[in-house]
VOMARTOR-289893 format. One line per field, with one value per residue: chain; x, y, z of N, C-alpha, C, O, CB in turn. Coordinates in steps of 0.05 Angstrom, whole numbers. Glycine has a CB too. Layout:
VOMARTOR-289893
chaine	(A_...)
n_east	(X_...)
n_north	(Y_...)
n_up	(Z_...)
ca_east	(X_...)
ca_north	(Y_...)
ca_up	(Z_...)
c_east	(X_...)
c_north	(Y_...)
c_up	(Z_...)
o_east	(X_...)
o_north	(Y_...)
o_up	(Z_...)
cb_east	(X_...)
cb_north	(Y_...)
cb_up	(Z_...)
//
This chain:
VOMARTOR-289893
chaine	(A_A_A_A_A_A_A_A_A_A_A_A_A_A_A_A_A_A_A_A_A_A_A_A_A_A_A_A_A_A_A_A_A_A_A_A_A_A_A_A_A_A_A_A_A_A_A_A_A_A_A_A_A_A_A_A_A_A_A_A_A_A_A_A_A_A_A_A_A_A_A_A_A_A_A_A_A_A_A_A_A_A_A_A_A_A_A_A_A_A_A_A_A_A_A_A_A_A_A_A_A_A_A_A_A_A_A_A_A_A_A_A_A_A_A_A_A_A_A_A_A_A_A_A_A_A_A_A_A_A_A_A_A_A_A_A_A_A_A_A_A_A_A_A_A_A_A_A_A_A_A_A_A_A_A_A_A_A_A_A_A_A_A_A_A_A_A_A_A_A_A_A_A_A_A_A_A_A)
n_east	(-549_-560_-624_-610_-559_-571_-603_-566_-530_-565_-568_-520_-483_-435_-375_-318_-253_-197_-134_-83_-89_-141_-164_-119_-81_-52_2_68_108_172_218_288_305_278_225_157_106_38_-17_-79_-148_-184_-240_-255_-243_-283_-326_-320_-327_-381_-407_-393_-420_-475_-482_-460_-413_-343_-285_-214_-178_-118_-64_-12_29_29_46_22_-25_-50_-49_-83_-131_-140_-150_-200_-228_-234_-243_-231_-176_-143_-81_-29_-52_-59_-99_-155_-206_-216_-205_-250_-296_-284_-292_-345_-369_-352_-382_-430_-458_-485_-450_-473_-488_-445_-396_-343_-290_-246_-186_-147_-121_-109_-153_-196_-212_-236_-277_-309_-325_-365_-430_-435_-394_-349_-313_-255_-252_-204_-191_-164_-179_-204_-224_-262_-296_-323_-344_-402_-415_-386_-341_-339_-306_-235_-188_-167_-183_-235_-265_-283_-312_-357_-376_-392_-436_-467_-485_-509_-548_-578_-597_-630_-613_-580_-603_-614_-562_-538_-569_-549_-508_-524_-563_-615_-673_-681)
n_north	(-1068_-1001_-961_-909_-912_-931_-890_-849_-870_-868_-815_-800_-764_-752_-786_-800_-827_-857_-876_-911_-969_-974_-967_-998_-1052_-1029_-1040_-1020_-1028_-1022_-1005_-1014_-968_-932_-926_-931_-985_-1002_-1044_-1049_-1065_-1094_-1103_-1068_-1020_-1024_-1016_-961_-938_-952_-921_-870_-871_-875_-826_-808_-770_-784_-783_-783_-779_-767_-776_-786_-775_-793_-815_-860_-864_-820_-840_-886_-863_-833_-875_-894_-850_-811_-750_-720_-718_-713_-706_-712_-690_-662_-649_-679_-668_-613_-615_-645_-614_-571_-597_-611_-558_-539_-573_-561_-587_-610_-626_-673_-698_-724_-776_-815_-863_-899_-921_-912_-872_-820_-812_-804_-749_-732_-770_-757_-706_-716_-739_-795_-847_-896_-957_-1000_-1074_-1088_-1041_-987_-995_-949_-921_-959_-955_-904_-912_-917_-960_-1019_-1056_-1124_-1148_-1150_-1092_-1064_-1109_-1114_-1088_-1034_-1040_-1071_-1030_-995_-1025_-1030_-975_-965_-1001_-986_-936_-950_-961_-1003_-1050_-1026_-1012_-1063_-1089_-1063_-1097_-1150_-1154_-1146_-1107_-1050)
n_up	(1027_1045_1043_1037_1015_966_944_945_903_863_850_826_778_762_767_799_801_838_818_825_860_858_802_787_814_853_850_829_773_765_716_693_673_703_686_696_702_695_710_677_683_628_632_673_642_603_637_653_604_593_635_620_568_583_601_650_678_677_712_727_784_814_858_839_782_716_652_632_654_627_575_579_590_546_511_531_522_563_586_631_670_725_750_801_843_906_944_941_955_943_888_873_890_854_804_809_810_758_727_737_776_840_902_920_876_858_856_887_882_917_954_996_1049_1026_994_1025_1038_987_985_1029_1009_972_946_943_964_946_950_945_955_987_1010_1057_1125_1145_1101_1083_1123_1114_1063_1022_992_974_931_910_876_860_866_808_781_765_802_791_746_770_803_763_737_782_792_740_745_792_775_735_683_666_635_586_570_570_527_483_471_471_433_447_452_487)
ca_east	(-542_-584_-640_-596_-538_-581_-610_-540_-520_-584_-562_-493_-478_-403_-363_-289_-236_-170_-121_-65_-101_-171_-162_-99_-79_-36_30_82_131_195_239_315_310_260_197_137_87_16_-35_-107_-168_-203_-268_-257_-246_-311_-347_-317_-340_-410_-417_-393_-441_-500_-487_-447_-388_-322_-260_-192_-165_-97_-40_12_30_38_39_10_-54_-60_-54_-106_-153_-145_-160_-225_-242_-242_-231_-222_-154_-126_-58_-10_-70_-52_-121_-175_-232_-213_-209_-279_-311_-281_-304_-376_-373_-347_-399_-459_-470_-478_-431_-490_-490_-418_-385_-312_-283_-217_-173_-130_-124_-110_-178_-215_-224_-254_-301_-325_-335_-386_-452_-430_-367_-346_-288_-248_-251_-179_-182_-154_-203_-217_-239_-283_-316_-338_-358_-430_-416_-355_-340_-328_-284_-210_-177_-154_-192_-265_-281_-292_-334_-377_-387_-407_-458_-487_-496_-528_-572_-595_-608_-647_-600_-567_-614_-610_-533_-534_-585_-532_-488_-536_-584_-644_-684_-688)
ca_north	(-1039_-987_-946_-884_-913_-932_-862_-834_-877_-860_-787_-795_-756_-749_-809_-797_-854_-859_-894_-933_-985_-971_-976_-1017_-1069_-1015_-1048_-1006_-1042_-1000_-1014_-1005_-939_-918_-923_-947_-1000_-1006_-1061_-1039_-1089_-1087_-1100_-1042_-999_-1024_-1004_-932_-931_-955_-897_-846_-871_-874_-798_-801_-759_-800_-769_-797_-760_-785_-763_-791_-765_-813_-815_-886_-855_-806_-860_-904_-843_-825_-898_-896_-824_-797_-723_-706_-730_-695_-721_-697_-677_-665_-646_-689_-656_-588_-625_-657_-590_-556_-612_-606_-530_-539_-589_-549_-605_-605_-650_-695_-715_-736_-801_-821_-890_-897_-942_-907_-847_-795_-811_-797_-722_-734_-790_-740_-684_-723_-755_-823_-858_-924_-969_-1029_-1091_-1087_-1013_-982_-998_-922_-919_-977_-946_-881_-920_-924_-982_-1032_-1075_-1151_-1154_-1134_-1067_-1069_-1133_-1116_-1069_-1011_-1053_-1079_-1005_-984_-1039_-1022_-949_-966_-1020_-970_-915_-962_-960_-1029_-1067_-1012_-1015_-1091_-1092_-1055_-1117_-1176_-1152_-1142_-1080_-1041)
ca_up	(1025_1056_1024_1035_997_938_936_939_879_841_845_814_751_759_783_797_810_844_799_838_884_851_775_786_837_869_849_811_765_753_699_700_667_718_676_710_686_710_697_679_670_605_641_688_621_593_658_652_579_598_650_601_548_598_610_674_672_687_720_743_804_827_870_825_753_698_622_630_661_605_550_585_592_521_500_541_518_588_585_657_684_743_765_819_862_933_959_923_960_929_858_869_890_831_784_811_799_728_717_746_797_871_909_924_850_850_872_885_888_925_965_1016_1064_1011_981_1047_1034_965_993_1047_996_951_959_942_964_940_961_930_978_1005_1019_1086_1142_1147_1075_1081_1141_1101_1041_1021_976_973_912_918_857_870_854_783_773_763_821_778_730_786_811_740_738_804_788_720_754_811_758_713_656_660_613_561_562_561_506_460_466_467_415_459_450_516)
c_east	(-567_-597_-623_-572_-548_-591_-585_-530_-539_-579_-537_-494_-451_-393_-333_-274_-206_-157_-106_-81_-131_-173_-141_-98_-62_-6_42_107_149_214_266_320_291_231_177_115_63_-3_-65_-126_-184_-232_-273_-262_-272_-329_-342_-330_-373_-419_-417_-418_-469_-506_-476_-419_-365_-296_-243_-179_-144_-76_-15_9_40_28_21_-20_-67_-66_-80_-131_-161_-159_-191_-243_-254_-227_-221_-203_-139_-108_-41_-28_-65_-79_-147_-202_-235_-219_-239_-298_-309_-294_-333_-383_-372_-370_-429_-474_-466_-463_-449_-495_-466_-411_-355_-307_-252_-210_-157_-134_-127_-136_-200_-228_-243_-279_-320_-338_-359_-408_-452_-403_-368_-316_-282_-246_-228_-170_-175_-182_-219_-232_-262_-305_-334_-351_-386_-435_-388_-360_-333_-304_-257_-205_-162_-161_-221_-281_-294_-316_-358_-391_-404_-433_-478_-498_-516_-554_-593_-610_-624_-636_-584_-577_-611_-581_-529_-545_-568_-514_-501_-560_-613_-650_-693_-710)
c_north	(-1023_-970_-919_-888_-918_-905_-844_-844_-871_-831_-780_-789_-749_-770_-806_-821_-847_-876_-915_-942_-986_-982_-997_-1033_-1054_-1022_-1029_-1024_-1022_-1013_-1004_-978_-920_-914_-942_-958_-1004_-1024_-1052_-1063_-1076_-1085_-1076_-1020_-1001_-1010_-971_-926_-930_-930_-874_-847_-869_-842_-789_-793_-774_-783_-787_-774_-776_-768_-764_-778_-787_-812_-841_-878_-840_-821_-874_-885_-836_-850_-903_-872_-813_-771_-712_-724_-713_-712_-700_-682_-682_-664_-653_-677_-631_-597_-634_-633_-572_-570_-608_-579_-528_-551_-580_-570_-599_-629_-675_-712_-727_-760_-802_-848_-889_-922_-938_-877_-823_-792_-803_-771_-720_-749_-773_-719_-689_-736_-783_-834_-887_-932_-994_-1047_-1089_-1056_-1011_-986_-969_-915_-936_-966_-921_-890_-928_-950_-994_-1053_-1102_-1159_-1139_-1110_-1079_-1094_-1136_-1096_-1046_-1018_-1057_-1049_-993_-997_-1034_-995_-951_-982_-1001_-946_-923_-964_-985_-1046_-1053_-1016_-1045_-1097_-1083_-1079_-1143_-1176_-1149_-1112_-1070_-1020)
c_up	(1033_1035_1016_1013_967_930_926_910_855_830_829_783_744_778_776_811_816_822_813_861_876_821_770_813_858_867_825_803_752_740_706_692_681_707_691_694_707_697_698_668_647_613_655_665_610_613_654_626_582_615_631_583_560_607_637_667_688_691_732_761_820_836_855_796_735_669_616_633_637_580_556_582_565_506_505_535_543_589_608_671_700_758_782_837_891_950_937_928_944_899_856_868_865_805_785_802_770_712_723_763_824_876_912_901_841_869_870_896_895_942_991_1028_1046_996_1000_1041_1010_973_1012_1032_974_964_959_942_963_948_945_958_1000_1009_1047_1099_1145_1122_1074_1103_1131_1077_1042_1008_973_950_924_901_867_855_830_769_774_784_809_758_747_794_788_737_760_801_762_729_771_794_734_685_647_637_586_553_554_533_478_453_457_448_422_454_477_514)
o_east	(-590_-585_-622_-568_-535_-586_-584_-523_-530_-583_-534_-503_-445_-401_-324_-284_-193_-171_-117_-87_-145_-184_-144_-114_-58_9_28_123_144_228_268_338_288_215_182_105_68_-6_-75_-120_-195_-246_-294_-280_-284_-345_-362_-345_-387_-440_-437_-434_-486_-528_-481_-404_-368_-288_-252_-171_-149_-69_2_-13_61_5_7_-37_-90_-86_-98_-151_-184_-178_-205_-267_-277_-203_-203_-211_-122_-115_-40_-20_-67_-81_-157_-219_-256_-237_-251_-314_-329_-304_-346_-403_-390_-377_-448_-498_-446_-462_-439_-502_-464_-418_-344_-318_-236_-226_-152_-149_-144_-140_-223_-253_-265_-301_-345_-360_-371_-408_-467_-389_-384_-298_-299_-239_-231_-147_-180_-203_-244_-253_-283_-329_-357_-370_-394_-456_-369_-380_-322_-286_-259_-216_-149_-149_-231_-305_-316_-336_-380_-415_-426_-452_-502_-522_-537_-577_-617_-632_-630_-651_-576_-561_-607_-576_-517_-531_-572_-506_-492_-575_-631_-632_-712_-719)
o_north	(-1031_-964_-909_-871_-910_-898_-830_-827_-869_-825_-757_-804_-742_-771_-807_-833_-832_-890_-938_-927_-1000_-1004_-1013_-1028_-1065_-1010_-1023_-1033_-1008_-1030_-987_-965_-896_-899_-966_-946_-1008_-1022_-1048_-1077_-1054_-1068_-1063_-1004_-980_-993_-957_-906_-911_-919_-860_-828_-860_-834_-766_-807_-775_-770_-804_-753_-795_-748_-747_-772_-799_-808_-842_-886_-845_-816_-874_-895_-833_-846_-914_-872_-806_-770_-695_-743_-697_-730_-676_-661_-705_-678_-638_-675_-627_-586_-629_-631_-560_-557_-601_-576_-516_-543_-590_-570_-586_-649_-698_-735_-738_-762_-790_-855_-880_-941_-957_-860_-806_-771_-797_-769_-709_-740_-775_-712_-671_-743_-795_-832_-901_-915_-1007_-1037_-1089_-1048_-1030_-980_-968_-903_-927_-970_-919_-877_-943_-962_-979_-1066_-1103_-1173_-1118_-1106_-1099_-1102_-1158_-1089_-1039_-1004_-1046_-1047_-983_-983_-1033_-991_-939_-976_-1000_-937_-907_-970_-987_-1055_-1066_-1022_-1051_-1109_-1094_-1081_-1157_-1196_-1148_-1095_-1082_-1010)
o_up	(1029_1014_994_996_948_907_906_894_832_807_820_766_722_801_753_830_801_808_815_880_891_816_752_831_880_881_806_820_733_751_724_702_675_719_696_675_731_673_720_649_647_603_651_667_608_606_652_627_576_607_627_581_546_616_645_654_713_672_747_751_835_824_858_788_742_664_596_617_630_566_539_571_559_490_488_540_546_591_607_683_690_774_778_846_900_969_920_910_931_886_835_850_855_788_765_787_758_690_712_764_832_861_908_904_819_892_851_917_879_944_1006_1018_1051_984_991_1040_1013_967_1011_1039_962_987_974_922_976_951_933_980_1024_1010_1062_1087_1146_1125_1064_1099_1139_1069_1060_1011_968_951_946_909_880_834_831_749_781_781_818_755_741_792_792_735_757_808_763_721_767_800_716_666_624_620_566_529_533_516_456_430_439_446_406_453_488_534)
cb_east	(-533_-577_-670_-583_-519_-604_-623_-516_-513_-612_-559_-474_-493_-389_-376_-280_-237_-166_-101_-34_-96_-183_-156_-73_-66_-45_33_88_124_209_233_335_306_273_196_125_100_4_-33_-110_-190_-202_-275_-228_-227_-321_-340_-286_-331_-416_-401_-366_-438_-497_-514_-448_-390_-317_-264_-169_-188_-87_-36_19_49_31_68_21_-54_-42_-28_-104_-145_-118_-143_-222_-264_-236_-248_-247_-137_-143_-38_10_-96_-31_-121_-177_-235_-183_-187_-287_-303_-251_-298_-388_-352_-321_-393_-478_-461_-505_-413_-514_-500_-395_-397_-294_-291_-212_-158_-102_-103_-87_-183_-200_-201_-241_-290_-310_-311_-374_-476_-442_-352_-353_-291_-215_-252_-153_-204_-138_-194_-197_-222_-272_-301_-319_-346_-445_-428_-342_-321_-351_-292_-184_-157_-127_-180_-273_-263_-269_-326_-365_-364_-391_-451_-473_-471_-515_-560_-576_-587_-671_-580_-570_-642_-617_-512_-546_-610_-514_-470_-544_-582_-646_-707_-663)
cb_north	(-1032_-970_-940_-875_-934_-953_-848_-839_-904_-861_-775_-819_-734_-718_-840_-771_-876_-871_-880_-923_-970_-937_-954_-1004_-1097_-1019_-1081_-978_-1064_-983_-1008_-1023_-934_-893_-928_-931_-1028_-983_-1086_-1010_-1101_-1109_-1122_-1036_-1001_-1052_-1015_-923_-953_-983_-890_-847_-897_-894_-795_-823_-729_-824_-747_-811_-748_-806_-774_-822_-739_-837_-817_-908_-836_-788_-884_-919_-818_-815_-919_-900_-827_-815_-706_-698_-742_-678_-736_-678_-685_-642_-614_-718_-650_-572_-652_-678_-575_-549_-641_-610_-512_-556_-615_-540_-632_-602_-644_-686_-698_-713_-829_-801_-910_-870_-952_-913_-843_-793_-837_-795_-702_-747_-820_-727_-671_-740_-749_-833_-849_-930_-977_-1029_-1117_-1104_-992_-950_-1009_-900_-924_-1007_-938_-856_-938_-902_-975_-1048_-1067_-1173_-1145_-1151_-1049_-1068_-1152_-1147_-1059_-998_-1081_-1097_-986_-986_-1064_-1023_-928_-977_-1048_-957_-898_-947_-936_-1045_-1074_-981_-1005_-1110_-1074_-1028_-1121_-1187_-1173_-1149_-1078_-1030)
cb_up	(993_1080_1038_1065_1007_936_960_963_881_851_871_819_744_767_774_811_785_871_780_849_916_853_758_780_829_894_843_823_747_774_673_688_638_722_646_731_674_715_709_661_694_583_658_705_600_589_695_654_557_613_676_582_532_625_612_696_678_670_737_723_826_808_896_823_749_709_603_652_687_599_545_614_608_508_511_568_498_615_575_676_667_764_743_804_856_942_972_926_991_933_850_895_912_827_785_842_808_721_727_719_793_894_936_933_827_851_861_902_863_942_946_1005_1082_992_967_1075_1030_942_1009_1069_983_929_948_922_988_906_993_909_968_991_1013_1092_1172_1152_1051_1086_1166_1094_1031_1008_952_1005_893_916_826_869_874_787_787_770_841_764_718_812_820_714_737_832_783_696_773_836_750_710_655_684_619_564_588_580_512_467_492_493_402_493_429_532)
//
């Protein structure tokens, strides 16, 4: 990873995530009554909690609308959930303004073309490994773990490591004093 990518990651104070194809594997399971089911990784969920507890604001920004996403966000105590978003770049600029942050202090992780505007609007762009080639080209950092299967956790640990907070967060779990 380039020094510039590390600098960009070090500046992140707000990290937003696409949902389908980033927090999930991108599959939609639709039941006979039209209800949709999504699979979320518990490890990714802990990664989001770690970011939040380390003082990095976490947001979900997705083009689809789903009660399932609202439920998962409540479980993880994520306050910012923007669904049905057509222009994710506008959403990211508004989130930055509301948070008193510059776009250079924000990051976005995505997987497909609708995520590109948001990735261009922030200082740190991240992708899952099976993202569209165009997304991989603009990403400053790409996970090795799959979407919906550890990619978000890997990113969380990367951000915490770069920002010098990983040992303190781990210490809360393994009894070490950080």
